[in-house]
MDAnalysis code that builds the backbone (N, CA, C; Angstrom):
import MDAnalysis as mda
import numpy as np

u = mda.Universe.empty(624, n_residues=208, atom_resindex=np.repeat(np.arange(208), 3), trajectory=True)
u.add_TopologyAttr("name", ["N", "CA", "C"] * 208)
u.add_TopologyAttr("resid", np.arange(1, 209))
u.add_TopologyAttr("resname", ["MET", "LEU", "MET", "LYS", "SER", "TRP", "ASN", "LYS", "THR", "GLY", "ASN", "LYS", "SER", "LEU", "MET", "THR", "LEU", "LEU", "LEU", "SER", "LEU", "THR", "LEU", "ALA", "MET", "GLY", "VAL", "VAL", "GLY", "CYS", "GLU", "GLY", "LYS", "ALA", "THR", "GLN", "PRO", "GLU", "GLU", "GLU", "ALA", "LEU", "PRO", "VAL", "MET", "ASN", "GLN", "SER", "PRO", "LEU", "ASN", "ASP", "PHE", "SER", "PHE", "VAL", "ASN", "GLN", "GLU", "GLY", "LYS", "GLU", "VAL", "ASN", "VAL", "GLY", "THR", "VAL", "ASP", "GLY", "LYS", "VAL", "HIS", "VAL", "MET", "ASP", "PHE", "PHE", "PHE", "THR", "SER", "CYS", "PRO", "THR", "ILE", "CYS", "PRO", "ARG", "MET", "LYS", "ALA", "ASN", "MET", "LEU", "THR", "VAL", "TYR", "GLU", "GLU", "PHE", "GLU", "GLN", "GLU", "ASP", "ARG", "VAL", "VAL", "LEU", "VAL", "SER", "HIS", "SER", "ILE", "ASP", "THR", "ARG", "HIS", "ASP", "SER", "VAL", "PRO", "VAL", "LEU", "LYS", "GLU", "TYR", "ALA", "GLU", "LYS", "LEU", "GLU", "ALA", "GLY", "VAL", "PRO", "ARG", "TRP", "HIS", "PHE", "VAL", "THR", "GLY", "ASP", "LYS", "GLU", "GLU", "ILE", "LEU", "GLY", "MET", "ALA", "LYS", "ASN", "TYR", "MET", "VAL", "ALA", "ALA", "MET", "GLU", "ASP", "SER", "THR", "ALA", "PRO", "GLY", "GLY", "TYR", "ALA", "HIS", "SER", "GLY", "ALA", "MET", "ILE", "LEU", "LEU", "ASP", "GLN", "GLN", "ARG", "ASN", "ILE", "ARG", "GLY", "TYR", "TYR", "ASP", "GLY", "THR", "SER", "ALA", "GLY", "GLU", "THR", "LYS", "THR", "MET", "ILE", "GLY", "ASP", "ILE", "GLN", "ARG", "LEU", "LEU", "ASP", "GLU"])
u.atoms.positions = np.array([
    [0.618, -1.434, -0.259],
    [0.022, -0.184, 0.497],
    [0.960, 0.929, -0.239],
    [2.117, 0.844, 0.596],
    [2.687, 2.574, 1.132],
    [3.979, 2.608, -0.707],
    [3.703, 1.100, -1.321],
    [4.929, 2.006, -3.213],
    [3.751, 1.928, -3.379],
    [2.094, 1.660, -3.844],
    [0.781, 2.070, -4.010],
    [0.856, 3.469, -4.117],
    [1.041, 3.830, -2.558],
    [0.801, 5.448, -3.007],
    [1.719, 6.316, -2.590],
    [3.460, 5.945, -2.865],
    [4.217, 6.666, -3.496],
    [4.235, 6.496, -4.709],
    [4.043, 5.765, -5.666],
    [3.849, 6.148, -7.284],
    [3.278, 6.911, -7.587],
    [1.705, 6.797, -6.929],
    [0.323, 7.989, -7.555],
    [1.352, 9.287, -7.168],
    [2.071, 9.792, -5.953],
    [2.009, 10.728, -5.795],
    [3.223, 10.966, -6.526],
    [5.093, 10.392, -6.583],
    [5.701, 10.991, -7.106],
    [5.024, 10.986, -8.972],
    [4.418, 10.375, -9.259],
    [4.335, 10.099, -10.649],
    [3.285, 12.120, -11.179],
    [2.806, 11.451, -10.054],
    [1.872, 13.287, -9.971],
    [2.739, 14.271, -9.314],
    [4.031, 14.571, -8.741],
    [4.274, 14.938, -9.029],
    [5.865, 15.209, -10.461],
    [6.221, 14.030, -10.817],
    [6.787, 14.835, -12.075],
    [5.963, 15.208, -13.445],
    [4.971, 14.875, -13.097],
    [4.381, 14.985, -14.241],
    [3.580, 16.592, -13.801],
    [3.450, 17.299, -12.909],
    [3.629, 18.880, -13.117],
    [5.166, 19.459, -12.960],
    [5.983, 18.239, -12.121],
    [6.955, 19.084, -12.798],
    [7.772, 19.501, -14.154],
    [7.112, 18.167, -15.411],
    [7.488, 18.432, -16.140],
    [6.695, 19.790, -17.330],
    [5.200, 19.449, -16.764],
    [4.436, 20.529, -17.328],
    [4.407, 21.813, -17.447],
    [5.293, 22.170, -15.792],
    [5.673, 23.051, -14.919],
    [7.427, 24.182, -16.664],
    [7.703, 22.625, -16.988],
    [9.115, 22.929, -17.640],
    [8.931, 23.173, -18.768],
    [7.684, 21.893, -19.243],
    [7.317, 22.498, -20.806],
    [6.952, 24.302, -20.851],
    [5.491, 25.018, -20.116],
    [5.026, 25.971, -20.174],
    [6.436, 26.893, -20.492],
    [7.579, 26.967, -18.795],
    [8.834, 28.231, -19.208],
    [9.352, 28.088, -20.342],
    [9.532, 26.710, -21.103],
    [10.341, 26.523, -22.882],
    [9.807, 27.491, -23.192],
    [8.322, 27.089, -23.499],
    [7.190, 27.626, -24.271],
    [7.369, 29.499, -24.024],
    [7.088, 29.694, -22.849],
    [7.405, 31.321, -22.427],
    [8.990, 31.992, -23.316],
    [9.622, 31.116, -22.393],
    [11.358, 31.607, -23.480],
    [11.128, 31.600, -24.997],
    [10.840, 30.771, -25.392],
    [10.756, 30.330, -26.651],
    [9.713, 31.837, -27.912],
    [8.901, 31.626, -27.220],
    [7.667, 32.968, -27.767],
    [8.515, 34.230, -27.518],
    [9.642, 34.447, -25.831],
    [9.965, 35.900, -25.915],
    [10.995, 36.003, -26.657],
    [12.164, 34.961, -27.265],
    [12.688, 35.367, -28.252],
    [12.418, 35.157, -29.644],
    [11.469, 34.592, -30.043],
    [11.313, 35.242, -31.525],
    [10.649, 36.842, -30.944],
    [10.046, 37.180, -30.587],
    [9.443, 38.643, -30.097],
    [10.659, 39.529, -29.906],
    [11.355, 38.879, -29.136],
    [12.144, 40.112, -29.173],
    [13.677, 40.019, -29.910],
    [13.470, 39.238, -31.584],
    [14.980, 39.713, -32.293],
    [15.212, 41.150, -33.206],
    [16.258, 41.008, -33.221],
    [16.615, 42.506, -33.198],
    [16.233, 42.920, -34.231],
    [16.643, 44.176, -34.777],
    [15.745, 44.411, -36.656],
    [17.409, 44.712, -36.743],
    [16.975, 44.701, -38.388],
    [18.261, 44.459, -39.655],
    [18.754, 46.172, -39.679],
    [20.095, 45.796, -39.404],
    [20.741, 47.381, -39.376],
    [20.759, 47.468, -40.760],
    [20.103, 48.804, -41.329],
    [20.044, 49.667, -42.716],
    [21.363, 49.419, -43.777],
    [21.439, 49.457, -44.107],
    [22.400, 49.879, -45.040],
    [23.634, 51.571, -45.398],
    [24.545, 51.184, -44.731],
    [25.118, 52.439, -44.697],
    [25.340, 52.993, -45.855],
    [25.736, 54.789, -46.360],
    [26.046, 55.986, -46.927],
    [27.180, 56.017, -47.212],
    [27.851, 55.668, -48.399],
    [28.997, 55.383, -48.514],
    [29.829, 56.671, -48.757],
    [29.053, 57.611, -49.382],
    [29.188, 58.415, -50.582],
    [29.491, 59.757, -49.537],
    [30.559, 61.234, -49.038],
    [30.552, 62.240, -48.111],
    [30.171, 63.409, -49.103],
    [29.628, 63.240, -50.226],
    [29.629, 64.478, -50.765],
    [28.534, 63.829, -51.928],
    [27.603, 64.710, -52.483],
    [26.732, 64.280, -53.914],
    [27.317, 64.183, -55.534],
    [26.643, 62.854, -55.803],
    [27.864, 61.692, -56.801],
    [27.637, 62.949, -58.136],
    [28.422, 62.940, -59.095],
    [28.474, 63.754, -60.281],
    [26.918, 63.648, -61.537],
    [26.504, 65.124, -61.789],
    [25.828, 64.739, -62.831],
    [26.321, 63.914, -64.167],
    [25.293, 63.427, -64.721],
    [25.906, 62.425, -66.014],
    [25.201, 62.809, -67.265],
    [25.490, 62.422, -68.968],
    [24.559, 62.134, -69.601],
    [25.228, 61.196, -70.178],
    [25.051, 60.229, -70.646],
    [25.314, 59.424, -71.940],
    [24.135, 58.755, -72.837],
    [24.530, 57.941, -73.854],
    [24.062, 57.361, -74.366],
    [23.621, 55.279, -74.505],
    [22.091, 55.880, -74.624],
    [22.396, 54.277, -74.690],
    [22.459, 53.392, -75.288],
    [21.811, 51.675, -75.702],
    [21.985, 50.896, -76.669],
    [20.802, 51.522, -77.690],
    [19.715, 52.392, -77.377],
    [18.967, 52.677, -78.422],
    [18.900, 53.849, -79.000],
    [20.207, 54.618, -79.006],
    [20.665, 56.184, -79.111],
    [19.053, 56.639, -78.154],
    [19.078, 56.578, -76.518],
    [17.852, 57.386, -76.388],
    [19.675, 58.548, -75.215],
    [19.315, 59.298, -74.676],
    [19.679, 59.757, -73.220],
    [19.700, 58.848, -71.665],
    [20.644, 59.652, -71.518],
    [20.463, 58.548, -69.878],
    [21.441, 59.175, -69.405],
    [20.718, 60.040, -68.639],
    [21.012, 61.094, -67.355],
    [20.674, 61.142, -65.802],
    [20.717, 61.851, -64.829],
    [19.818, 61.374, -63.560],
    [19.237, 61.528, -63.869],
    [18.140, 61.756, -64.861],
    [16.648, 61.921, -64.425],
    [16.161, 60.454, -64.948],
    [17.536, 59.590, -64.875],
    [16.900, 58.654, -65.965],
    [16.617, 57.765, -64.168],
    [17.854, 57.989, -63.186],
    [17.753, 56.734, -62.161],
    [17.071, 57.774, -60.777],
    [16.914, 58.806, -61.257],
    [16.250, 59.492, -60.194],
    [15.402, 59.033, -59.232],
    [15.177, 58.940, -57.900],
    [14.054, 58.003, -57.326],
    [13.893, 56.831, -57.472],
    [14.717, 56.300, -58.215],
    [14.880, 54.142, -58.058],
    [15.758, 54.250, -57.986],
    [15.821, 53.309, -57.075],
    [17.670, 52.000, -57.024],
    [18.180, 51.504, -57.705],
    [18.896, 52.179, -57.605],
    [20.044, 51.723, -59.320],
    [21.533, 50.651, -58.764],
    [21.832, 50.237, -59.712],
    [23.217, 49.379, -59.636],
    [23.933, 49.398, -61.214],
    [25.168, 49.988, -60.803],
    [26.535, 50.667, -61.623],
    [26.807, 49.438, -62.290],
    [28.104, 49.537, -63.278],
    [28.887, 48.479, -63.324],
    [29.523, 49.333, -64.998],
    [30.974, 48.811, -64.800],
    [31.860, 49.107, -66.332],
    [32.568, 48.129, -66.575],
    [32.114, 47.998, -68.223],
    [32.234, 46.802, -68.940],
    [33.372, 47.356, -69.982],
    [33.298, 46.197, -71.036],
    [33.141, 46.697, -72.525],
    [33.459, 44.859, -73.213],
    [32.140, 45.209, -74.380],
    [31.686, 44.233, -74.672],
    [32.193, 43.587, -75.548],
    [34.116, 43.267, -76.153],
    [34.959, 42.584, -76.430],
    [35.979, 42.242, -75.086],
    [35.583, 41.979, -74.039],
    [36.130, 41.520, -72.513],
    [36.235, 40.255, -72.631],
    [37.446, 39.645, -72.451],
    [37.784, 38.705, -72.660],
    [38.195, 37.705, -71.020],
    [37.782, 38.233, -70.047],
    [38.378, 38.296, -68.521],
    [37.042, 37.840, -67.785],
    [36.287, 39.094, -67.315],
    [35.433, 39.229, -66.403],
    [34.120, 39.535, -66.271],
    [34.249, 40.054, -67.183],
    [33.156, 40.776, -68.019],
    [31.656, 40.020, -67.987],
    [31.914, 38.527, -68.977],
    [31.023, 37.320, -68.774],
    [29.861, 37.116, -67.743],
    [31.200, 37.073, -66.812],
    [30.140, 36.799, -65.286],
    [29.907, 37.671, -64.768],
    [30.114, 38.497, -65.632],
    [29.522, 40.091, -64.366],
    [28.064, 39.989, -65.499],
    [27.597, 40.689, -66.586],
    [26.922, 39.910, -67.199],
    [25.859, 39.222, -66.523],
    [26.735, 38.022, -66.612],
    [25.445, 36.813, -66.042],
    [24.568, 37.280, -65.041],
    [25.650, 37.808, -63.840],
    [25.137, 37.887, -62.627],
    [24.231, 38.916, -62.524],
    [24.714, 40.391, -63.555],
    [23.640, 41.575, -64.074],
    [22.203, 41.067, -64.030],
    [22.489, 39.929, -64.821],
    [21.247, 39.331, -65.924],
    [20.336, 39.150, -64.846],
    [21.057, 38.066, -63.876],
    [20.090, 37.993, -62.401],
    [19.582, 38.531, -62.056],
    [19.946, 39.822, -62.071],
    [19.521, 40.992, -61.192],
    [18.464, 41.596, -61.550],
    [18.329, 41.538, -62.924],
    [17.343, 41.891, -64.104],
    [16.440, 41.245, -64.374],
    [16.764, 39.953, -63.867],
    [14.814, 39.177, -63.868],
    [14.834, 38.928, -63.055],
    [15.509, 39.709, -61.769],
    [14.493, 39.742, -61.172],
    [13.623, 40.586, -60.709],
    [14.564, 41.577, -60.961],
    [13.418, 42.742, -61.142],
    [13.235, 43.358, -62.419],
    [12.602, 42.784, -62.817],
    [12.395, 43.222, -64.762],
    [10.669, 43.997, -64.588],
    [10.464, 43.642, -63.780],
    [8.820, 44.360, -63.708],
    [9.008, 45.274, -62.581],
    [10.302, 45.692, -61.768],
    [10.052, 46.653, -60.760],
    [10.418, 47.961, -61.683],
    [9.388, 48.935, -61.285],
    [9.794, 50.231, -62.246],
    [10.963, 51.348, -61.363],
    [11.230, 50.672, -59.814],
    [11.967, 51.711, -59.513],
    [13.280, 50.935, -59.237],
    [13.532, 50.082, -60.253],
    [14.952, 49.716, -59.863],
    [15.522, 49.752, -60.812],
    [16.625, 50.281, -61.794],
    [17.465, 50.352, -63.197],
    [18.887, 50.094, -62.982],
    [19.277, 49.209, -63.765],
    [20.891, 48.525, -64.209],
    [20.922, 49.806, -65.468],
    [22.322, 50.521, -65.099],
    [23.406, 50.937, -65.866],
    [24.281, 50.508, -65.943],
    [25.058, 49.965, -67.508],
    [26.386, 48.834, -67.786],
    [27.135, 49.775, -68.791],
    [28.288, 50.933, -67.973],
    [29.152, 51.784, -68.185],
    [29.926, 50.999, -69.733],
    [30.054, 51.344, -70.828],
    [31.399, 50.820, -71.858],
    [32.470, 51.281, -71.419],
    [33.688, 51.504, -71.040],
    [34.828, 52.385, -71.352],
    [36.143, 51.845, -72.087],
    [34.960, 51.081, -73.683],
    [35.957, 51.161, -74.986],
    [35.164, 52.113, -75.343],
    [34.954, 53.684, -75.694],
    [33.638, 54.290, -76.469],
    [34.222, 54.194, -78.027],
    [36.065, 53.858, -78.029],
    [36.474, 53.590, -79.913],
    [35.644, 52.704, -80.127],
    [35.436, 51.424, -79.377],
    [34.798, 50.171, -80.409],
    [32.823, 50.262, -80.231],
    [32.765, 49.953, -79.243],
    [31.197, 49.947, -78.454],
    [30.462, 50.843, -78.743],
    [29.803, 51.130, -80.269],
    [28.745, 52.210, -80.656],
    [27.632, 51.828, -80.109],
    [25.716, 52.629, -80.674],
    [24.917, 52.254, -80.100],
    [24.405, 51.000, -80.664],
    [25.124, 50.675, -82.211],
    [24.342, 49.976, -82.798],
    [25.498, 48.143, -81.912],
    [26.683, 48.289, -81.834],
    [26.909, 47.264, -80.739],
    [26.402, 47.171, -79.094],
    [26.591, 48.271, -79.153],
    [25.536, 47.557, -77.691],
    [24.672, 47.505, -77.598],
    [23.987, 47.570, -78.136],
    [22.059, 47.490, -78.939],
    [21.905, 45.849, -79.019],
    [23.498, 44.767, -79.535],
    [23.239, 43.983, -80.335],
    [23.701, 43.207, -79.123],
    [24.822, 43.844, -78.090],
    [25.142, 43.240, -77.431],
    [24.326, 43.123, -75.985],
    [23.419, 43.613, -76.174],
    [21.789, 44.288, -75.530],
    [20.987, 42.603, -74.839],
    [21.042, 41.886, -76.394],
    [19.839, 41.720, -77.294],
    [20.392, 40.511, -77.439],
    [21.377, 39.925, -77.491],
    [21.693, 38.595, -77.333],
    [21.916, 38.398, -75.285],
    [21.624, 39.737, -75.077],
    [20.888, 38.677, -72.976],
    [19.897, 38.693, -73.150],
    [19.500, 39.023, -74.246],
    [17.521, 39.347, -73.889],
    [17.498, 40.684, -73.019],
    [18.195, 41.332, -72.565],
    [17.638, 42.642, -72.029],
    [17.512, 44.384, -72.500],
    [16.434, 44.684, -72.247],
    [16.831, 45.804, -72.543],
    [15.572, 47.212, -71.499],
    [15.869, 48.343, -72.573],
    [15.599, 49.848, -71.748],
    [13.594, 49.058, -71.229],
    [13.186, 49.834, -70.233],
    [14.118, 51.025, -69.368],
    [14.598, 50.061, -68.057],
    [14.325, 48.934, -68.184],
    [14.867, 48.329, -66.823],
    [16.278, 48.410, -67.045],
    [17.144, 48.125, -67.945],
    [19.219, 48.372, -68.587],
    [19.191, 48.667, -69.458],
    [20.183, 49.833, -69.187],
    [20.580, 50.373, -70.020],
    [21.847, 50.523, -70.269],
    [22.758, 50.508, -71.525],
    [24.496, 49.696, -71.463],
    [24.372, 51.071, -72.544],
    [25.719, 51.616, -71.517],
    [25.897, 53.400, -72.690],
    [26.966, 53.269, -72.574],
    [26.969, 54.296, -73.890],
    [28.346, 55.018, -74.232],
    [28.561, 56.013, -74.256],
    [30.051, 57.094, -74.419],
    [29.771, 58.608, -74.772],
    [30.867, 58.905, -74.677],
    [31.747, 59.746, -73.791],
    [32.789, 60.559, -73.900],
    [33.630, 59.516, -73.328],
    [35.308, 59.291, -73.493],
    [35.870, 58.435, -72.788],
    [35.963, 59.143, -71.460],
    [36.685, 60.103, -71.293],
    [36.940, 60.775, -70.105],
    [36.139, 61.038, -69.243],
    [34.891, 61.336, -69.516],
    [33.136, 61.524, -68.967],
    [33.114, 60.369, -68.345],
    [33.563, 58.727, -69.054],
    [32.607, 57.517, -68.130],
    [33.969, 56.723, -67.545],
    [35.138, 57.721, -67.712],
    [36.278, 57.457, -66.698],
    [35.824, 58.119, -65.162],
    [35.875, 58.914, -66.246],
    [35.392, 59.481, -64.405],
    [34.376, 59.545, -63.576],
    [33.278, 59.716, -63.907],
    [32.269, 58.735, -63.027],
    [32.704, 57.674, -62.362],
    [34.302, 56.784, -63.215],
    [34.110, 55.361, -62.783],
    [35.194, 55.945, -61.199],
    [35.952, 56.681, -61.087],
    [36.276, 57.486, -60.184],
    [35.445, 57.604, -59.548],
    [34.389, 58.349, -59.373],
    [33.333, 59.095, -58.560],
    [32.542, 58.183, -57.705],
    [32.442, 56.770, -58.584],
    [32.240, 55.777, -57.862],
    [32.758, 55.531, -57.005],
    [34.232, 55.727, -57.070],
    [34.945, 55.338, -56.575],
    [35.567, 53.487, -56.973],
    [35.513, 53.440, -58.195],
    [35.987, 51.853, -58.162],
    [36.784, 52.420, -59.881],
    [37.939, 51.451, -59.879],
    [39.097, 51.006, -61.037],
    [38.512, 51.239, -62.299],
    [38.677, 52.086, -63.583],
    [38.800, 51.627, -65.440],
    [39.159, 52.845, -66.189],
    [40.339, 51.741, -66.678],
    [40.924, 52.610, -67.121],
    [41.965, 52.170, -68.437],
    [41.821, 52.726, -69.808],
    [43.170, 52.071, -71.045],
    [44.609, 50.818, -70.395],
    [44.493, 50.394, -70.903],
    [45.802, 49.421, -70.154],
    [46.030, 48.573, -71.375],
    [47.070, 49.256, -71.743],
    [47.473, 48.184, -73.319],
    [47.947, 46.329, -72.812],
    [48.728, 46.798, -71.737],
    [48.813, 45.232, -70.954],
    [48.130, 44.827, -70.405],
    [46.855, 44.526, -70.516],
    [45.714, 44.229, -69.965],
    [44.590, 43.630, -71.003],
    [44.361, 42.353, -70.784],
    [43.375, 41.703, -71.694],
    [42.643, 42.211, -72.581],
    [42.136, 43.352, -74.022],
    [41.290, 43.425, -74.417],
    [41.727, 44.841, -74.341],
    [42.543, 45.338, -73.700],
    [43.273, 46.969, -73.884],
    [42.516, 47.511, -72.371],
    [41.815, 47.229, -72.204],
    [41.353, 48.120, -70.530],
    [41.121, 46.919, -69.158],
    [41.958, 47.767, -68.161],
    [41.235, 46.920, -66.944],
    [40.270, 47.598, -66.060],
    [39.546, 47.368, -65.659],
    [38.724, 47.558, -64.486],
    [38.366, 46.321, -63.876],
    [37.235, 47.173, -62.661],
    [36.924, 46.974, -61.623],
    [35.748, 46.434, -62.186],
    [35.449, 44.971, -61.425],
    [34.291, 43.930, -61.981],
    [33.478, 43.853, -60.103],
    [32.797, 45.422, -59.754],
    [32.103, 45.861, -58.801],
    [30.850, 46.406, -59.160],
    [29.919, 45.510, -59.005],
    [28.204, 46.429, -59.238],
    [28.675, 47.298, -58.347],
    [27.470, 48.363, -57.668],
    [27.582, 48.946, -57.532],
    [26.177, 50.338, -56.892],
    [25.829, 49.151, -55.778],
    [24.511, 49.899, -55.140],
    [24.077, 51.103, -54.701],
    [22.836, 51.787, -54.904],
    [22.914, 53.387, -54.822],
    [21.500, 53.259, -54.664],
    [21.126, 54.577, -53.422],
    [19.601, 54.066, -53.917],
    [19.141, 56.407, -54.043],
    [17.576, 55.871, -53.564],
    [16.588, 56.202, -54.051],
    [17.443, 57.897, -54.510],
    [18.433, 58.571, -53.378],
    [18.777, 59.838, -53.958],
    [20.649, 60.136, -53.775],
    [20.729, 58.584, -54.936],
    [22.001, 58.062, -55.999],
    [23.132, 58.392, -54.322],
    [22.697, 57.831, -53.478],
    [23.292, 57.431, -52.295],
    [24.538, 55.937, -52.505],
    [25.382, 56.096, -52.476],
    [26.292, 55.136, -52.407],
    [25.226, 53.980, -51.294],
    [25.592, 52.783, -51.384],
    [25.024, 52.202, -50.163],
    [25.630, 50.194, -50.377],
    [26.287, 50.257, -51.416],
    [26.958, 48.202, -51.544],
    [27.513, 48.773, -52.871],
    [28.608, 47.881, -52.217],
    [29.792, 47.592, -53.237],
    [29.754, 45.690, -53.191],
    [29.846, 44.954, -54.455],
    [29.685, 43.884, -54.706],
    [30.479, 42.928, -55.670],
    [31.012, 41.970, -55.731],
    [31.734, 41.205, -56.355],
    [30.490, 40.246, -57.593],
    [31.270, 41.468, -58.559],
    [30.326, 41.095, -60.213],
    [30.156, 39.974, -60.259],
    [31.253, 39.086, -60.245],
    [31.908, 38.098, -60.842],
    [31.588, 36.413, -59.582],
    [30.843, 37.400, -58.460],
    [30.436, 35.665, -57.821],
    [29.001, 35.799, -57.588],
    [28.103, 35.158, -57.987],
    [27.036, 34.598, -57.432],
    [26.649, 34.492, -56.477],
    [26.916, 34.307, -55.373],
    [26.654, 34.562, -53.812],
    [26.169, 35.983, -53.615],
    [27.480, 36.884, -54.045],
    [27.064, 38.732, -54.339],
    [25.954, 39.063, -54.929],
    [26.195, 38.743, -55.992],
    [25.057, 38.860, -56.782],
    [23.267, 38.378, -55.709],
    [23.283, 37.661, -55.595],
    [21.973, 37.121, -54.330],
    [21.597, 38.273, -53.404],
    [22.901, 38.835, -52.304],
    [23.538, 39.406, -51.048],
    [22.853, 40.715, -51.804],
    [23.021, 40.998, -52.937],
    [23.049, 42.944, -53.574],
    [21.724, 42.364, -54.176],
    [21.040, 41.519, -54.396],
    [19.323, 41.635, -54.664],
    [18.409, 40.950, -53.052],
    [19.162, 41.012, -52.384],
    [18.553, 40.955, -51.203],
    [18.698, 42.342, -50.625],
    [19.559, 43.527, -50.670],
    [19.736, 44.520, -50.147],
    [18.612, 45.649, -51.100],
    [18.839, 45.363, -52.505],
    [17.604, 45.871, -53.007],
    [16.246, 45.993, -52.992],
    [16.035, 44.576, -52.097],
    [15.146, 44.644, -52.316],
    [14.364, 45.663, -50.688],
    [15.623, 45.706, -49.617],
    [15.699, 45.868, -48.652],
    [15.741, 48.505, -48.897],
    [16.021, 48.273, -49.852],
    [15.966, 49.910, -50.222],
    [14.827, 50.073, -50.409],
    [14.292, 49.256, -51.397],
    [12.864, 49.812, -52.281],
    [11.761, 49.604, -50.459],
    [12.383, 48.600, -49.882],
    [11.035, 48.567, -48.754],
    [11.585, 50.113, -47.831],
    [13.047, 50.134, -47.811],
    [12.820, 51.480, -46.685],
    [11.775, 52.557, -46.617],
])
């Protein structure tokens, strides 16, 4: 009889203890979800307003500050005959283009640094091969010194270099800018992983 009494009492106490622990874990779990820290905003990387610009795209139309004003935009520098990093960069930029093809608040601008060769018809053919076009993605040309100056403005390298493959050396960066033309991030244009990160950051800027 004593053993039976102890079993009933012991089992009851054990069940009470387990129930209390379960409830306590549930409260901790709920509180943990509720107190997750918010994601920090992307930093602003430029200390002064970026220069105005005016170039011509693959359709022969002017691309200027008004084209990107109020939009999240991505800039890069390339040339159509580039034998090294440009094909990978454009494959990753195409991923961005396809992700936001229907989003009017996103614009991509690719600057050709080989202004002698990359005429409007050459850029148009290049864009058509990628199956990309305006108004979402502009491939632009213009005065060589102005385009190289824009690269400096965006704080990336782009220059003529007779020792480099194709005669030009340039950064592989994709540069993310917000609706006020502030630089908010640099991403390796040859990396699929960093491209995915930038896609997420573009959405963050759209949601700000």
